[in-house]
N, C-alpha and C positions, 0 to 999 in steps of 0.2 A: 219378412212375413206379411207386412202389411201389404206388400204387392200382390200377394195372392189372396189377400181378404178383402181389405175395403177397395183395392183396386178392381175387384170383379164388381163390387157394387156399383162403382163410378162408371163401369162400362156396359150397365144394363140397358141403355139406351138401344144399343146394337140389338139385344134380344127383343126389346119392346118393338123395334121397326119389324124384325123379322116375324115374330109372332102375329104381330097385327096383320100384315100382308100376305103372310103365307103359312105358316105351320099352324097357327090357331085363329084363322082368320074369321072364324064363324063367332069369335067372341069379342066383345067390345075392349077398347083401350083400358078402361077401368079393370075389368076382370083380368086382364093379362098383367097390368102393374102390380096385381096382389102377388105375383110370384115373386118379383124383385123386392117388394115391399116386406113380405114376411120373411125373406132371406135377410135383409137388412135388420128386421126387427129381432130376429134369432140371433145375429151377429152382436146387437147392443144388449138385449136381454141376458143372454147368457154371461155377459160381463159382470153381473153381480155374484152368481156363483163362482165364476172363474176368478174374480179379484178375491174372494174369500178364500178359495183353495190355493190361489197364489200366495196370499199372505201365510198360510199354513204350511208352505213350503212344496207345494205339488206342482212347480212350474213345468218341470220337464214331462210330467205325467199329462199335463193338459195340452201342451204343444205337440207332442208325439200323437196323443188319441185323436186330437182335432185334426191333426195332419192326414191321419189315416181315414178318418170319416169324410173329410172334405175331398180326398182323392176318390174314394170309393163311389161317393155320391156323383162326382163330375163325370166318371166313366160311366156311371149308370144313366146320367143324362143324355151322355152320345147315343143311348139305344132307345131313346124316348121315341115314341111313334108320332107323326103328325096328327092331329087332331084328337088327342088323348091327353086332355088338359091335365089330369090327375099325376100323370106320369112326369111331367115337366115340374109339376107343383111339389111332389114327394122328393124327388132328386134334387132340384135347383132351390127350393125354399126350404124345405125341412132339412134334409140331409147335409147339405153344403153350407146352410144357414147356421146350424147348431156346431159343424165343424169348424167354421170361421169364428164363430162366437167363443169357442173354447181356446183359439190362438190369440185374437185380436188385442183385447183388454191385457194379458199378461205380457205380450210383446212390447206393448206401450209403457206398462208400468215398470218392467225391469229397467227402463231408461232411466228412472229416478234413482235408481241404485247408484248410478255412476255420476251423475250430474245435480250440483246444486245452485251455482252461480248462473250457468248458462242453460238452465234447465228448460226454458221455453224454446230457445233456438234448437237444443238437442231433441225434444220431442216434436219439433216441426220438421227437422230433416228426417226422422224416423216415419212420421206421417206423410211426408213427401213421397214415400216408396209406394203408396196407393195411388198417387198420381201418375207416378211412372208406369204402373201396372195398368191405369187408365189410359194411358198412351198406346201400350203394346197389345193389349187385348182386342180393342176395335179395330186396329190394323189387321191383326191375325184373323179375327173371326170374320169381317167383312170379306176380306179377300179369299180365305178359304170355304167360307159358305158359298161363294160364287163358284169357284173352281172344282170343290170336291164334295160339297153338301154340308149339312148340318152336323152329321155325326163326326165326321173326320175333322171338322172345325173345333168340336168340343174335345176331340180325342187328343188334338195337338196341343190344346190348352192344357190338357191334364198331364201330359208328358213333361211339358214344360215346367208345370207347377210341380211336378214330381222331383225334378232336379233342383229346383230352387228352395223347396221344403227340406230335402236332404241337407243341404248347405246350412240352412237356417238352424236346424235342430242340431246340428253338428257344433255350431259356434256360438250359441247363445247360452249365456250362464247368467246366475244370480250372483250377487256380491254380498248383501246382507243376509243376516240368519233368518230363518223364519220365525214368525211371531205366533208362538203355541201356548203362550200364557193363558190359561183358564179364566174366565170371567171377564176378561176385559173386553171383547167385542161387543157385548151388549151395551155397557156404558158408553163406548165410543160411538155406536149407532145412535144412541139417544141423544148424545152431544151434537152430532153432525145433524141431525133431523130436527133439532131446536135451534140451529144457528139460521136465524131470519136472513141475514145478507146472503148466506149460501143458497137459501130456498129461493130468494128472489132471483139469484143468478140462474138456478135451474129453470125457474118459470120463463126467463128470458131466453134461455137455450133451447126450451122446449118449442117456443114459438119460431125461432130461427130455423131450427131443424124440420119444422113443420113445411116449410117451403123452398128450403134451399136446393133440395135435389130434384125439383120438378124440370128444370132445364136439362139436367143429366139423364133423365128418363124420356124425355120427348121432344129435344131439339133434332135429333136425326129424323123422327117421324114427320115433325113440323117442316125440315128442309125438303124431305122426299114429297110429301104433300103440297108444297108450294113450287114444285118442279125445278128446284136448284139442280144443277148439274151433279151427276152421280159422284164424281169424285169429291167435291166439297161436302155432298151429303154423306159419304162413307167416313171422312175425316172431321166431321163436325164434332163428335165427341172426343178425338184425339186431340183437336185444337184447345178445347177448354181443359183437358186434363194436362196438357203441356205446359200452358201457363200457370196453372195451379201449382206446378211443382215449385216455379218460382215464388208464388203466393203463399206457399206454405213454408218457405224458409226465410224470405226478406222480411214479412211482418213480424215474424217470430224474433228476429234479430232485432227490429225495433221495439218489440214488447219488452225485451231484456232491458232496454234503457229507459221507456216511458211507462212500462206496465202494461201487462196483457189486457187488462179491462179497458183501459182508455183505448189502446189499439183496436180491440174488437168491436168497440161501439162505433169506431168510425168506417170499419170494413163492413158491418151489418148495414148501416145507413147507405153506403154506397152500392152494395149488393142489392138492397130492395129497390134503389132508383134504377139499377142496371135492368132488372127483371122487365120494368115497363118498356125499356127501348127494344125488347124483343118484338114489338109490334112493328118495328121499322125493319127487322131483318129478313126481308123476304127476297133479297138478292144474294147472290153468292158472296159478294163483299160484305154485305150486311151481316151474314152468318159468321164469316170469318171475324169481323171486328167484335161482334157480340161476344163470340167464343173465347177470344183473347182477353178482353176485359172481365166477362163474368167468371171465367176459370181463374183469373189472378185474384180477384177480391173474395169470391166466394170460398177459395182455397185457403187464403188467409183466415177468413171467419171460422171455417170448420175446423182447421188445425189449432188454432188458438183456444177452443172451446176446453179442451183438456189442460194445456198450461195454465188457463185462467183461474183453474182450480186452487192453485199454488197460492193464491192471494187470500185463501180463506184457511189454509192449514194453521192450527193453533198448537201443534205439538213441535217441540223443537227439533225432534229427529224425524219429523215429517212421516211419522208412523201412521198417522190417519190418512195420507194421501191416496194410497190404493183403494182404500174403502170409499172415499169421496170420488174417486174416479169410477168406481164400481157403481155406486149409487146414481150417479149421473148418466153413466151409460144406459142403465136400466130404464132411467127416466126418458132419455131420448129415443128409446126404442118405440115409445108409443106414437110420438108425431112421424117418425120414420115409417110406421106401420099404416098409418092412415092418410099421410099427405099425399102421397102420389096417387093412390086410388081414387081419393077425393078430386083430385085434379082430373083424373080420367073420366070421372062421371060428370063433372062439370062440362067436359067437352061436349056431351049431349050428342054422342053419334046418332044417326049418320051426317048430321049437320056440321059437326065440328065447331063449336063456337069457343075460339081459342081465347078470346077475351077473358072469359070467366076464370079459369085457372091462372092466368098469367096476373091479373089484377089481384087474385087471392094470395098467390106466393108472395108477391111483392108487398102487400100488407102486411103478412105474417112475419117477414123477415124483418120488416121496419120496426115491428112492435118490441124487437129486444131492446131498443134504446129506450123506448117508453117504460118499459117493465124495470129495466135497471135503473132509470132516473128516479 
């Protein structure tokens, strides 16, 4: 299920490139990036109500309803007409975003029902499904857009997701009983929101997520505008997502031994440094090397954001974990909403001053360590 939700988000660089150069070329990169940013905002913001409904026992209602809304919106996107911005925005940002939000957090939270000792690794493997999706979607979309057009590219994705979501809805089950005891939620929310250490963790995660997806949105456009050969340009997003599969499993394995917080601090520091290296990625080999390393380290940082919350769980039965995840998810929706459009605005088209968004993205990610320290 993470393949069909967050995997789509990590593939938005393909849409950013296509919309900027063809379908919505009268709009600035910043305006176009709002489509992807509002989509990922909905995905994370709806994690708060979805987390509460999951806790009340509405797991299957959420994933079935979310699947239907997401698939309907995807097929509506395939009918969008070029130069009609609102059609892309309504289908891709609002409809698909809300549908994905109904599925994403429940599909991660249910993992905690089955694992305690290896929870970080288990969640990392689940979230790695999004990286696999981020490998498949760009290849499909780039090739089908070129061969058969935008509409059939989106429909191909829709039919593939239909099959995958049928399988996911058929096999996913909760293990623990729902928490329907009245009067418990409000005290738990107050307890969580007065946990100072947890609030600092959310603040650091806010800064990290404010910049971490800038390369995922803009690397393909960067590559195309620097006249990198078309093959490397088409596969630039796939390269990052392929290495992030390993990045979302191996660091989580290390985190089970050394702790998720210790691990994520190192990953965020390296990721922030790597963004600066994008200045040197002006050749095919540079794009490939940047994609490999950035995908690995950013994938680890993103995948450990959720397992890191387990360090702040205070209930012996981990009953506060789903709500902590949901609150963090809603908090992260705000930097994800604004980070990429801000990067697009800093490009200052038509001159495209790339140093502005690159420096800002690097600094924002590095601030995670400062806030946590």
